Phi, psi and omega in degrees: 000140180224144174232133181237131179223134178147189181268111183270004180064232183269002181286139174272171183302315182297323179292323177295316178299318179299319180294320178298314181294333180286319189258352179234147181256126179244128180255139176271160179142176181281146178291147179298148179261132179243152179296147180295134181286144177234147179252145171289129183246018179238156177301134183209161176210149177226146185224130175241112179283122184201142176284112181225159178290327177227157171278137181251129183237141167227122183233118185202192186217161170300143179247219182231167181282168180296333183267356179283133179302336178291347183309316185288315179295324181292323176297318180291320177303315179298323179294318178297319181291312186198037184264349184207179181288347177260005184285167183294313182297317181297315182295313185283311187284317183267304189289312184280315187260341181064034184275331184211143175283320181240125175215135185209141174246136180218161177234130179242137180230134180236196186296315183242343189226176177190179179202160169227128187211155175244131181244141179206146171249122189226158174301146183303325185282354185238021181298309183300316179298321180292316179302313181296323180292319179295315180296325178296321178292325175299319181288320183299319186288343174290333184265331187205131171215141188257160176299321180297319178295317179297316181297315180298317181296318178298315180296320181294312181295314181298317180297317180293320179300311183294324176293315180298323183287353172287342176272126185298324180294316179296321179295316179297319179297320178299311181293323179294317180297316178299318181295322182283324191253342186233172178269353183219151179253125179266134170288164177307318181292324177293322178295314177300321180299326179292323176292323181293336181280347181294132184253170175300321178298323177297317181295315179298320182294312182289331177297314179290326183286316189261332179273061185266110185299338178287348180244013182298136173236133180233128175243139184225135173233122181156181180264177166062036176211123180266161178298324180296317180292322179297316178299319181296320181296312185281341178271347181227044181290000000 
């Protein structure tokens, strides 16, 4: 499969296809079969003891696949939580508490699986405080999200998409992913339209559905933290 994006000059579509077929080899046959992916659906934690300048945290949950309709609402939820400098995690963790210089929430979606997670680098002595603050923001957004937050997140995501699609490589990657994973190909404007349709009720619904503390996973890299203490923190947030 090939996707071509860019300025072809005076070449017509058929001439571009002829050039691709001339210089690239395409083999026919069945696609390789891979085992079905499975997600951990229970609370879990992992710890890597290592001497680092800061402790590194990733705290998240299983998400949804690229083809799941929740994909769009989950992306917006992640943006509201920690996708920009006006997001909740950035405001609470960095600006108000001074716990981390960099903190970000993102959502990733693949063919069968996905995730939503918050990443932060924090001083070793403030790990517990940071974990509790992040978990508190996860709980808060289940109860309340505003129209202003939704509007800002939509504008941020839409703006970034349109800027990225000015790059021919990003545009080609978008069309290739749609072709491989879905039954329909969305133009950039159609994709933006799907994000614009997400409602406050959608955000509240996916927050309650995916930010499920019984499925919380926490990964930690740094010194001075035992597995027992880590379990105690996430079980008594």
